[in-house]
C-alpha positions, 0 to 999 in steps of 0.5 A, spaced: 587 515 396 584 521 400 577 520 396 577 513 398 578 515 405 573 521 405 568 516 402 569 511 408 569 517 413 562 519 410 560 512 410 561 512 417 557 518 419 551 514 415 552 508 420 552 513 426 546 516 424 542 509 422 544 506 428 542 512 433 535 512 429 534 505 431 536 506 438 531 512 438 526 507 435 527 501 439 526 505 445 519 508 443 516 502 439 516 495 444 516 491 437 523 493 436 528 489 440 533 494 444 540 492 442 547 495 445 549 499 440 553 504 444 560 501 442 558 500 435 557 507 434 563 509 438 567 505 433 564 508 427 565 515 430 573 513 431 573 511 424 570 518 422 575 522 425 580 518 423 579 518 416 578 526 417 585 526 420 588 522 415 586 526 409 589 532 413 595 530 416 600 525 413 600 518 416 605 518 423 605 513 429 599 515 432 595 513 426 597 506 428 594 507 435 588 509 432 587 503 428 589 499 434 583 503 438 578 501 432 580 494 433 579 494 440 572 497 440 570 493 434 571 487 438 568 489 444 562 491 440 561 484 437 562 481 443 557 485 446 552 484 441 553 477 441 552 476 448 545 480 448 543 476 442 545 469 445 542 471 452 539 477 454 534 478 448 531 471 449 530 471 456 526 478 455 522 475 449 520 469 454 518 473 459 523 471 464 528 475 469 533 478 466 541 476 466 544 478 473 547 485 471 553 484 476 554 477 472 553 480 466 558 485 467 563 480 470 563 476 463 564 482 459 569 485 463 573 478 462 572 478 455 574 485 454 580 484 457 582 478 453 581 482 447 585 488 449 591 483 450 590 479 443 589 486 439 595 489 442 599 483 441 597 482 434 596 489 432 602 493 435 606 487 438 605 489 445 605 483 450 601 486 456 602 479 460 609 479 460 609 486 462 604 485 468 607 478 470 615 481 470 613 487 475 612 484 482 611 490 485 606 493 481 602 486 482 603 487 489 600 494 489 594 493 485 593 487 489 592 491 496 589 497 492 583 492 489 582 488 495 576 491 498 573 492 491 574 485 489 572 482 496 565 486 495 565 484 487 565 477 489 560 477 494 556 481 489 557 475 485 555 470 490 548 474 491 547 474 484 548 466 484 544 464 490 539 470 489 537 471 497 535 477 495 532 480 488 530 487 486 524 490 489 525 486 495 524 489 502 530 487 507 533 489 513 540 489 514 542 491 521 538 498 523 536 499 515 530 497 512 529 498 505 527 496 498 532 493 494 533 498 488 540 495 485 545 490 486 552 492 483 559 491 483 561 494 490 554 495 494 547 494 494 542 500 494 536 500 498 531 505 498 528 506 505 520 508 507 523 515 508 526 515 501 533 515 503 538 511 499 542 507 503 548 503 500 550 497 503 557 493 501 556 486 498 561 483 503 557 486 509 550 483 507 553 476 505 557 476 512 551 477 517 544 475 518 539 479 514 531 479 514 528 478 507 520 480 508 519 479 501 520 471 501 518 466 500 512 471 498 509 478 499 505 476 505 507 479 512 504 478 519 504 484 523 503 485 530 500 490 535 500 490 542 494 493 546 492 493 554 485 493 555 480 494 562 480 488 566 472 489 566 472 487 559 470 480 557 476 477 553 471 474 548 468 480 547 474 484 546 476 478 541 470 479 537 470 487 537 477 487 534 476 481 529 470 485 526 475 491 525 480 487 522 475 483 517 473 490 515 480 493 513 481 492 506 488 490 506 488 485 511 488 478 508 482 473 510 487 467 509 491 466 513 486 469 518 487 474 523 488 472 530 488 475 537 492 472 543 491 474 551 499 475 553 499 476 560 495 480 566 499 486 567 498 491 573 493 495 570 490 492 564 490 485 560 495 485 554 493 482 548 497 481 541 493 482 535 496 479 529 494 479 522 497 478 515 498 483 509 502 484 503 504 491 503 510 491 507 512 498 504 506 501 508 506 497 514 506 503 519 500 506 515 496 500 515 497 499 523 495 506 524 489 505 520 487 499 524 489 502 531 484 508 529 479 503 527 480 499 534 479 506 538 472 507 535 470 500 536 472 500 543 469 506 545 462 504 541 462 497 546 464 501 552 471 498 553 476 502 556 484 502 555 487 504 562 493 507 564 497 507 570 494 513 574 493 515 581 487 520 582 484 522 589 477 524 588 471 525 592 466 520 590 460 523 592 462 529 588 464 525 582 457 521 582 453 528 582 457 531 576 456 525 572 449 525 573 448 532 572 452 531 565 447 525 563 441 529 565 443 535 561 445 530 555 438 527 556 435 533 555 439 535 549 436 528 546 429 529 547 429 536 543 432 532 538 427 527 538 422 532 537 425 533 530 425 526 528 418 524 524 418 517 526 419 519 534 414 525 534 408 522 536 411 520 542 409 523 548 414 528 552 415 522 558 416 517 552 421 521 549 425 522 556 424 514 557 427 513 550 433 518 552 435 514 558 436 508 554 439 509 548 446 508 546 451 514 543 457 511 539 463 514 536 465 513 528 471 515 525 473 518 518 471 513 513 468 508 517 461 505 515 456 505 520 451 501 516 452 497 510 447 496 504 443 490 504 445 488 511 440 486 516 439 491 522 434 493 527 436 500 529 435 507 528 441 512 528 441 520 529 447 524 528 449 528 534 456 530 531 459 530 525 457 529 517 455 522 514 454 521 506 449 516 504 451 511 498 447 507 493 451 501 490 449 499 483 450 492 480 457 494 478 459 495 485 460 502 484 457 507 489 453 513 488 453 519 493 445 521 494 445 525 500 449 528 506 447 528 513 449 533 518 447 534 526 440 532 527 439 528 521 437 521 522 437 514 518 435 507 519 428 508 521 426 502 516 430 497 519 428 499 526 420 499 525 420 493 519 426 489 520 428 490 513 435 490 510 439 497 510 437 500 503 443 504 503 450 505 506 452 510 510 459 512 511 462 518 516 466 523 512 469 526 519 469 524 526 461 523 528 457 521 534 450 518 533 444 516 538 443 509 537 435 507 538 435 499 538 428 495 537 428 492 544 428 499 547 423 502 542 419 496 543 417 497 550 414 504 548 411 501 542 407 496 546 405 501 551 402 505 545 400 501 539 396 506 536 402 510 533 403 504 528 398 508 523 402 514 524 409 511 523 406 507 517 404 514 514 411 517 515 415 511 513 411 511 506 413 519 505 420 517 507 421 512 502 418 516 497 423 522 498 429 517 498 426 514 491 426 521 488 434 522 491 436 516 488 433 518 481 436 511 478 431 506 480 436 503 485 432 504 491 427 500 494 419 499 491 415 504 494 410 501 499 403 504 501 402 506 508 397 500 510 403 496 507 408 499 512 403 499 518 402 491 517 410 490 517 410 494 523 405 490 527 408 484 525 415 486 526 414 488 533 408 483 535 403 488 535 396 485 534 
């Protein structure tokens, strides 16, 4: 008999090893289905230690209870495997949503409880049903103790059956906004944007109004309110802001963003900016990025963001100060124009005239100033900041070919010939540029048509430099000075 018991014990140990190896292999290999083998391993562990105990100590009453425990655990293991094989694994193979955990646990709990009653009745002649029903006091105590737990449990079942929320949804319950990470027997767990875990009782979710930002789909509309100067035409405001929204990568094109004029305030016209996106988890960051881009866009179009303030100023002193500042800035621009080859043939008077007519525009970090292949007719000179020149390949990949700093310029080909932009220029940091547009430069060129020949030579040399920087054949073909001269005269209508 001891030899037989020992052989059973060692067989149990062998099964424990085989089952453990399978669990480890199934986690590493997606081809093997993951089976719930924990209860089966526990059963063989009990058999192993039971066999060793029986071989060392004579059988007593505790041996009966070991047998009962083995039977209970084995019945649980069989039920767990049947449940997985009949429901969980087929759903996973078909790629469908897994069986709700709380519903699964509830079904298994009922099965386990029934099996405990049956095994105890058959193996030890103990009737737990009569014990529980005859103890009225125990029943009342258990009922009161489990009232809150049962309430949350059944409300959790309601959440699983109706499925108003799923794992991964972003919801708002009261003051808490977070992503649903789990729904268990007692509560629903949320992870907020600040990476704080919040546990909300299931009864509280089902008994009050809550918002689900992830249903019926992931699209969410965000709103930004802004007050702008009364002098800014509403149509221009809408055009400037919509351009910012259309260029932001995370703003959806459909449904299209829109801007509403809400009201006329005491010091500003109030607008509501509305746009759609699919990144509710990053909504504050998206709003911040759009606000920053709008600020730069408004500055470039001289649209002010007013705020209520009372200033006592001497008007004549203020005008004198502004005029002195403007003249000082114009002198700085004239000195910069002398270093730009395209503007070097101009006379000092023509450079001064140009300095009084150009615009200065700000760009924020990451903003694109000009985009490759887009139409353009203006030259840019950097007065502050740093930019990078990017060439786009056929695979839509960008290669940095140059870095531009204060005093550098770009866009001369578009200014003088109207050709599309040959490269993309993007601000690396806060940048200010002087913008010389065709209509401004046309007045000077028409009055001094003789400089067209010099400009043609400059453009030819400039294009050769850019072709050498690209080094991969992606730049435009190099033209002759004579060809550029003809393009300049044709573009500006010079005979």
